[in-house]
C-alpha positions in Angstrom: 37.6 37.3 149.3 40.2 34.6 149.3 40.9 32.2 146.5 38.8 29.5 148.1 35.6 31.6 148.1 35.8 32.7 151.7 35.6 36.2 153.2 37.9 37.0 156.1 37.2 39.4 159.0 39.9 40.8 161.2 38.0 41.3 164.5 40.7 43.8 165.7 39.6 46.2 163.0 35.9 45.8 163.5 33.6 47.8 165.8 31.5 46.2 168.5 28.3 46.3 166.5 30.0 44.6 163.5 31.5 41.9 165.7 28.1 41.4 167.3 26.3 40.8 164.0 28.9 38.3 162.8 28.9 36.4 166.1 25.1 36.1 166.5 24.7 35.1 162.9 27.3 32.3 163.1 27.1 30.9 166.6 23.7 29.4 166.2 21.3 28.2 167.5 21.9 29.6 170.9 19.9 28.4 173.9 17.8 31.1 175.7 18.1 31.8 179.4 14.8 33.2 180.4 15.9 34.7 183.7 13.7 35.5 186.6 15.0 37.6 189.5 13.7 39.7 192.4 15.1 43.0 193.6 15.7 43.8 197.3 12.1 44.9 197.6 10.8 41.6 196.3 9.7 42.9 192.9 9.9 40.2 190.2 11.8 40.7 186.9 11.9 38.5 183.8 14.1 38.9 180.7 15.6 36.6 178.0 19.3 36.3 177.2 20.8 34.2 174.4 24.5 34.5 175.3 24.0 31.4 177.5 25.1 27.9 178.0 26.1 25.2 180.6 29.8 25.0 181.3 30.3 22.0 183.6 28.3 19.4 185.6 30.7 19.1 188.5 30.3 21.6 189.8 27.0 22.4 188.0 27.8 25.8 186.5 26.1 27.7 183.7 27.0 31.1 182.2 24.9 34.0 181.0 26.1 37.1 179.2 24.0 40.2 180.2 24.6 43.3 178.1 24.5 46.7 179.9 22.3 49.6 178.8 23.8 52.0 176.2 24.8 54.3 179.0 26.6 51.4 180.7 24.0 51.1 183.5 23.3 47.5 184.5 20.1 46.0 183.3 17.6 45.0 186.0 18.6 41.3 185.8 22.3 42.0 186.3 21.6 44.5 189.1 19.2 42.1 190.9 21.7 39.2 190.6 24.4 41.5 192.0 22.3 42.5 195.0 20.6 39.1 195.8 23.2 36.7 194.3 20.3 34.5 193.1 18.4 33.9 189.9 16.4 31.3 188.0 16.9 30.2 184.4 13.7 29.1 182.7 13.9 27.2 179.4 11.8 28.5 176.5 9.7 26.1 174.5 7.4 26.7 171.5 4.4 27.2 173.7 6.1 30.0 175.7 8.2 31.7 173.0 5.7 34.6 172.4 5.4 35.2 176.1 9.2 35.2 176.4 9.4 37.8 173.6 7.0 40.0 175.5 9.2 40.0 178.6 12.0 41.5 176.4 10.0 44.7 176.1 11.7 47.6 177.8 9.3 48.0 180.7 10.2 50.3 183.6 11.6 48.6 186.7 8.3 48.7 188.6 6.5 46.6 186.0 6.4 42.8 186.6 7.2 41.4 183.2 5.8 38.0 184.2 2.4 39.4 184.9 2.5 41.6 181.8 3.1 38.5 179.7 0.2 36.7 181.3 2.3 34.1 183.0 2.3 32.6 186.5 5.1 31.9 188.9 5.9 29.4 191.5 8.2 30.1 194.5 11.8 29.0 194.4 12.9 26.1 196.6 16.5 27.0 197.1 16.5 30.7 196.0 14.3 33.7 196.5 13.6 34.2 192.8 10.5 32.4 191.5 10.3 30.2 188.4 7.8 30.5 185.5 5.1 27.9 185.9 4.6 27.6 182.1 8.3 26.9 181.4 9.1 23.2 180.9 12.3 23.4 182.9 13.6 25.9 185.4 17.1 25.9 187.0 17.5 27.7 190.3 20.9 29.2 190.6 23.2 31.0 193.1 25.7 33.4 191.7 29.1 31.8 191.6 31.1 34.5 190.0 30.6 37.6 187.8 33.1 38.6 185.2 33.0 42.2 184.0 34.3 42.2 180.4 34.9 45.8 179.5 32.1 48.2 180.2 29.4 46.6 178.0 28.7 43.2 179.4 28.5 41.1 182.6 29.2 37.4 182.4 27.4 35.7 185.3 28.4 32.2 186.3 25.7 30.5 188.3 25.7 27.3 190.3 22.6 25.2 189.8 21.0 24.4 193.1 17.6 23.0 192.1 15.9 21.9 188.9 12.2 21.9 188.1 11.0 19.8 185.2 7.7 18.7 183.8 7.3 15.1 185.0 6.5 13.8 181.5 9.9 15.0 180.2 12.2 12.7 182.3 12.3 9.0 183.0 13.7 7.1 186.1 17.2 6.9 184.4 17.2 10.8 184.1 17.0 10.7 180.3 15.3 13.8 179.1 12.7 13.7 176.3 14.3 16.4 174.1 11.5 16.1 171.5 8.9 16.7 174.2 10.9 19.5 175.7 10.5 21.3 172.3 13.1 24.0 173.2 13.6 27.1 171.1 17.0 28.5 170.1 18.0 32.0 169.1 19.4 32.7 165.6 20.6 36.1 164.2 18.4 39.2 164.0 14.8 38.4 164.9 15.0 34.8 164.0 14.5 31.7 166.2 14.8 28.0 165.6 13.0 24.9 166.9 14.7 21.7 168.0 12.2 19.5 166.4 14.5 18.2 163.6 16.5 15.7 165.6 18.9 13.1 164.4 21.3 10.7 166.1 25.0 10.4 165.3 26.9 7.8 167.3 30.7 8.4 167.5 32.5 5.2 166.4 35.3 3.7 168.5 38.8 3.8 167.2 38.5 0.1 166.3 35.3 0.7 164.4 36.7 3.7 162.5 39.9 1.7 161.6 37.8 -1.2 160.4 35.6 1.0 158.3 38.7 2.6 156.6 40.1 -0.9 155.9 36.8 -2.0 154.2 36.6 1.0 151.9 
């Protein structure tokens, strides 16, 4: 421990599991990509991933980190994206969080996780993968690029082609009702967080900041 009461960690001397625990415990909350895909035979797969975020709006690109199995085999989601180059990211809200967790069970490939979780799907508009009917938002994506970082993880960049959203969540100015969305975030371990505790913080202009300093 340093003199200022902080503990330092040299990531070069830590193992993968140690680094993982520190990262998932500090980079929080993380949005959840509840991904639906199909395999070449048309079988539907669903699974959640919390190494996920949007990177840019022009072009509209999001990124998802998909960890491989312990023996380095690709998970069904990564394999399906590799073979079909299409996937759909469904957003998890408080109403669907338990169903999302059920789709994380290690079912064999022939099991449709969506059906096992008691969910319904709707056909994709721009991709072959369906979207989850109960999800408040779904983003249909085409694989833009895949980055293989070592043997343990695939980073998939997807271009958003189509977005489905519950009509009550967006107005004619494309402002999204984030309180109504009620999205869920991933914390460390088995913990999750809601997004119900919202607050606004408007960044001041340079002139406003300077004036505030002068008045103090």
